[in-house]
C-alpha positions as CSV (number, residue, x, y, z in Angstrom):
1,X,-31.7,-20.2,11.4
2,X,-29.3,-23.0,10.5
3,X,-27.8,-20.9,7.7
4,X,-27.1,-18.1,10.1
5,X,-25.4,-20.5,12.5
6,X,-23.2,-21.7,9.7
7,X,-22.3,-18.2,8.7
8,X,-21.4,-17.3,12.3
9,X,-19.1,-20.3,12.5
10,X,-17.4,-19.5,9.2
11,X,-16.5,-15.9,10.1
12,X,-15.3,-15.2,13.7
13,X,-17.0,-12.3,15.4
14,X,-14.9,-9.4,16.4
15,X,-16.2,-6.4,18.5
16,X,-16.8,-3.5,16.2
17,X,-17.1,-5.5,13.0
18,X,-19.9,-4.5,10.7
19,X,-21.5,-6.0,7.7
20,X,-20.6,-2.9,5.6
21,X,-16.9,-2.4,6.4
22,X,-16.0,-1.4,2.8
23,X,-15.7,2.1,1.3
24,X,-14.2,3.5,-1.8
25,X,-11.8,6.3,-2.7
26,X,-10.9,7.6,-6.1
27,X,-7.4,9.0,-6.4
28,X,-6.9,11.7,-9.0
29,X,-3.9,12.6,-11.1
30,X,-0.9,13.8,-9.1
31,X,-2.0,12.2,-5.8
32,X,0.7,10.7,-3.8
33,X,-0.3,7.0,-3.5
34,X,2.5,5.8,-1.2
35,X,6.0,4.5,-1.1
36,X,7.4,1.2,-2.4
37,X,10.7,-0.5,-1.7
38,X,12.1,-1.7,-5.0
39,X,15.2,-3.8,-6.1
40,X,17.9,-1.7,-7.7
41,X,18.1,2.0,-8.3
42,X,14.5,2.5,-9.6
43,X,11.1,0.9,-10.0
44,X,11.6,-0.3,-13.5
45,X,12.1,-4.0,-12.5
46,X,9.0,-4.0,-10.4
47,X,6.9,-2.6,-13.2
48,X,8.4,-5.3,-15.6
49,X,7.8,-8.0,-13.1
50,X,4.1,-7.2,-12.7
51,X,3.5,-7.0,-16.4
52,X,5.0,-10.4,-16.8
53,X,2.3,-12.0,-14.6
54,X,0.0,-13.2,-17.3
55,X,-2.5,-14.8,-14.8
56,X,-2.1,-12.0,-12.3
57,X,-0.3,-14.1,-9.7
58,X,3.3,-15.0,-8.7
59,X,3.7,-18.2,-6.7
60,X,7.2,-17.3,-5.6
61,X,6.0,-13.9,-4.3
62,X,3.1,-15.2,-2.3
63,X,2.1,-18.8,-1.3
64,X,-1.5,-17.5,-1.3
65,X,-2.7,-16.7,-4.9
66,X,-5.5,-14.5,-3.5
67,X,-2.9,-12.1,-2.2
68,X,-0.4,-12.0,-5.0
69,X,0.2,-8.3,-5.9
70,X,2.4,-5.3,-5.3
71,X,2.1,-3.9,-1.7
72,X,2.6,-0.2,-1.4
73,X,3.2,1.4,2.0
74,X,1.5,4.6,3.0
75,X,4.5,6.3,4.6
76,X,8.3,6.3,4.6
77,X,8.5,4.7,8.0
78,X,6.8,1.5,6.8
79,X,8.7,1.4,3.6
80,X,12.1,1.6,5.1
81,X,11.3,-1.4,7.4
82,X,10.9,-3.5,4.2
83,X,14.4,-2.7,2.9
84,X,16.1,-5.7,4.6
85,X,13.6,-8.0,2.9
86,X,15.1,-7.1,-0.5
87,X,18.6,-7.8,0.8
88,X,17.4,-11.3,1.9
89,X,16.3,-11.8,-1.8
90,X,19.9,-11.2,-3.0
91,X,19.6,-7.5,-3.9
92,X,22.7,-5.5,-2.8
93,X,21.1,-2.2,-3.8
94,X,17.6,-1.1,-3.0
95,X,15.6,2.1,-3.4
96,X,12.4,3.6,-2.1
97,X,10.2,5.3,-4.7
98,X,7.3,7.6,-4.3
99,X,4.3,6.6,-6.4
100,X,1.8,9.0,-7.9
101,X,-1.2,8.7,-10.1
102,X,-0.2,9.6,-13.6
103,X,-1.7,12.6,-15.4
104,X,-4.9,11.5,-17.2
105,X,-5.4,8.5,-15.0
106,X,-7.5,7.6,-11.9
107,X,-6.8,5.0,-9.2
108,X,-9.9,3.5,-7.6
109,X,-9.3,2.0,-4.2
110,X,-11.6,-0.3,-2.2
111,X,-10.8,0.2,1.5
112,X,-11.6,-2.6,3.8
113,X,-12.0,-1.4,7.4
114,X,-13.1,-4.8,8.8
115,X,-11.0,-5.4,12.0
116,X,-10.9,-9.1,11.3
117,X,-8.3,-8.4,8.5
118,X,-5.7,-7.7,11.2
119,X,-6.7,-10.7,13.3
120,X,-3.9,-13.3,13.1
121,X,-6.5,-16.0,14.2
122,X,-8.3,-15.5,10.8
123,X,-6.6,-17.4,8.0
124,X,-5.5,-15.7,4.7
125,X,-8.2,-17.7,2.8
126,X,-10.9,-16.6,5.2
127,X,-9.7,-12.9,4.9
128,X,-10.0,-13.2,1.2
129,X,-13.5,-14.6,1.6
130,X,-14.4,-11.6,3.8
131,X,-13.4,-9.2,1.2
132,X,-15.1,-11.1,-1.6
133,X,-18.4,-11.2,0.4
134,X,-18.3,-7.4,0.9
135,X,-17.2,-6.4,-2.5
136,X,-18.5,-8.8,-5.1
137,X,-22.1,-9.6,-6.0
138,X,-23.7,-11.1,-9.1
139,X,-22.1,-11.5,-11.5
140,X,-19.3,-12.4,-9.1
141,X,-15.9,-13.5,-10.5
142,X,-15.3,-17.3,-10.6
143,X,-14.1,-18.7,-7.2
144,X,-11.0,-19.9,-9.0
145,X,-10.0,-16.4,-9.8
146,X,-7.6,-15.1,-7.1
147,X,-8.9,-12.1,-5.1
148,X,-6.4,-9.4,-6.2
149,X,-6.5,-10.7,-9.8
150,X,-10.3,-10.4,-9.8
151,X,-10.0,-6.8,-8.4
152,X,-7.5,-6.0,-11.1
153,X,-10.0,-7.1,-13.7
154,X,-12.3,-4.5,-12.4
155,X,-9.6,-1.9,-12.2
156,X,-9.7,-1.8,-8.4
157,X,-6.8,-1.8,-5.8
158,X,-7.4,-2.9,-2.2
159,X,-6.4,-1.0,1.0
160,X,-6.5,-3.0,4.2
161,X,-4.9,-3.2,7.6
162,X,-2.2,-5.7,8.0
163,X,-1.4,-6.3,11.7
164,X,-1.0,-2.6,12.7
165,X,-0.7,-0.6,9.5
166,X,-2.8,0.0,6.5
167,X,-1.2,-0.8,3.2
168,X,-2.3,-0.8,-0.4
169,X,-2.4,-4.0,-2.4
170,X,-2.2,-3.2,-6.1
171,X,-3.1,-6.1,-8.5
172,X,-0.3,-6.9,-10.9
173,X,-2.6,-6.0,-13.8
174,X,-2.7,-2.4,-12.6
175,X,0.9,-1.9,-11.5
176,X,2.4,-0.3,-14.5
177,X,3.9,3.0,-15.8
178,X,0.6,3.7,-17.5
179,X,-1.1,4.3,-14.2
180,X,1.8,5.3,-11.9
181,X,4.6,7.8,-11.9
182,X,7.6,6.6,-9.8
183,X,10.2,8.9,-8.3
184,X,13.2,7.6,-6.4
185,X,13.4,9.1,-3.0
186,X,16.1,7.1,-1.1
187,X,18.9,4.7,-1.9
188,X,20.2,1.9,0.3
189,X,23.1,-0.5,0.1
190,X,23.6,-3.7,2.0
191,X,26.2,-3.8,4.7
192,X,29.3,-5.8,3.8
193,X,30.0,-6.6,7.4
194,X,26.4,-7.6,8.4
195,X,24.6,-9.2,5.6
196,X,20.8,-8.5,5.2
197,X,21.2,-5.2,7.1
198,X,21.5,-1.5,5.9
199,X,25.1,-0.4,5.4
200,X,24.5,2.9,3.6
201,X,21.6,5.3,2.9
202,X,21.5,8.4,0.7
203,X,18.8,10.8,-0.4
204,X,17.8,11.6,-4.0
205,X,18.4,15.3,-4.5
206,X,19.9,17.9,-2.2
207,X,17.0,18.3,0.2
208,X,16.5,14.6,0.7
209,X,20.2,14.1,1.1
210,X,20.2,16.8,3.8
211,X,17.4,15.0,5.6
212,X,19.3,11.8,5.5
213,X,22.6,13.4,6.6
214,X,20.8,14.9,9.6
215,X,20.0,11.4,10.7
216,X,23.1,9.4,9.8
217,X,25.7,12.0,11.1
218,X,24.7,10.9,14.6
219,X,24.8,7.2,13.9
220,X,27.5,4.6,13.6
221,X,27.5,2.0,10.9
222,X,26.1,-0.5,13.3
223,X,23.2,1.9,14.1
224,X,22.0,1.7,10.5
225,X,21.4,-2.0,10.9
226,X,18.3,-1.2,13.1
227,X,15.8,-0.7,10.4
228,X,13.0,0.2,12.8
229,X,14.9,3.0,14.5
230,X,16.3,4.2,11.2
231,X,12.9,4.3,9.6
232,X,11.4,6.4,12.4
233,X,14.3,8.8,12.4
234,X,14.2,9.2,8.5
235,X,10.5,9.9,8.6
236,X,10.8,12.6,11.2
237,X,13.8,14.2,9.4
238,X,12.0,14.2,6.1
239,X,9.0,15.9,7.8
240,X,11.2,18.5,9.3
241,X,12.8,19.2,5.9
242,X,9.3,19.7,4.3
243,X,9.6,16.5,2.3
244,X,6.6,14.2,1.7
245,X,6.8,11.3,4.0
246,X,3.2,10.1,4.2
247,X,0.4,9.6,1.8
248,X,-2.7,11.4,3.2
249,X,-5.5,10.1,1.0
250,X,-6.7,7.5,3.5
251,X,-7.3,10.1,6.1
252,X,-8.5,12.9,3.8
253,X,-5.3,14.9,3.9
254,X,-4.8,14.8,0.2
255,X,-2.2,16.8,-1.8
256,X,-1.4,16.9,-5.6
257,X,2.0,17.0,-7.2
258,X,2.0,20.8,-6.7
259,X,1.4,20.3,-3.0
260,X,-2.0,22.0,-3.0
261,X,-5.1,20.6,-1.4
262,X,-7.2,18.7,-3.9
263,X,-10.7,17.4,-3.9
264,X,-11.3,13.7,-3.9
265,X,-14.2,11.4,-4.3
266,X,-15.4,8.8,-1.8
267,X,-18.5,6.8,-1.5
268,X,-20.1,3.3,-1.2
269,X,-19.3,0.5,-3.5
270,X,-22.1,-1.0,-5.4
271,X,-21.4,-4.8,-5.4
272,X,-21.8,-5.0,-9.1
273,X,-18.6,-2.9,-9.4
274,X,-20.2,0.5,-9.9
275,X,-19.1,3.4,-7.7
276,X,-21.5,5.8,-6.2
277,X,-19.6,8.9,-5.2
278,X,-20.2,12.1,-3.2
279,X,-17.7,14.8,-4.1
280,X,-16.3,17.1,-1.4
281,X,-13.2,19.1,-0.6
282,X,-10.2,17.5,1.1
283,X,-10.9,19.7,4.2
284,X,-14.2,17.8,4.7
285,X,-12.8,14.4,3.8
286,X,-11.8,13.4,7.3
287,X,-15.4,13.7,8.5
288,X,-16.5,11.4,5.7
289,X,-13.7,8.8,5.8
290,X,-14.3,7.1,9.1
291,X,-11.9,4.2,9.6
292,X,-14.4,2.2,11.6
293,X,-11.8,0.9,14.0
């Protein structure tokens, strides 16, 4: 009884939270994983950065070692909102790349649907503890091993909700050109008049450029500085031009590089690190992937 009281005090109760709020998804070759804002004209520097992390963490990138990794957004709207962050880091040119699982590879994702992950009253350390308790069992990784680094050692990425949106946390050990194909979608340049804001945006390729022009032709230079408004407008325009603007694997709307519906695998995670899958078509995936919110 005293043990249960201690556990209750350590993990704040949230309505709708369950003890088994973890599920798994296996992303097959060609699957659009998401979008990433990267410094410069391509993703090369990000790949190089991750591969230089010998212990799987970067103190400059994250003050919390548990959460040191590469964060991939699931749609263009989210990714554009991160562009000014790169300007703040001294990058005058930024791009957004679409990431796909490379041919011959698989990306295994642990999805944490625990609503406590979006609760600002729960500390980052406690959130890491929640994930550990639901994913790892004996033999568990040493407590001194940061969470994402430990997941990377087991070839797992982590999808979780941050405030309002789901995003994918890829351990540094996994973020490489061996696993991912990266295609530049959009280019951004910092405003010379208003530092840390967007001054110019262009699409990669004729269709993407047409989608961008449909938005920017109605905007002034100052309008571009509103990243939130610009992100929503670009997302809508890309959709209307039949361009991919959202990764659908989390909700079961999965497409391959050829744009055809593909099957995927989902299931429960054995805490020893072994996946138990049930295979089904993407049309049935939505019924099986309940977000638990």
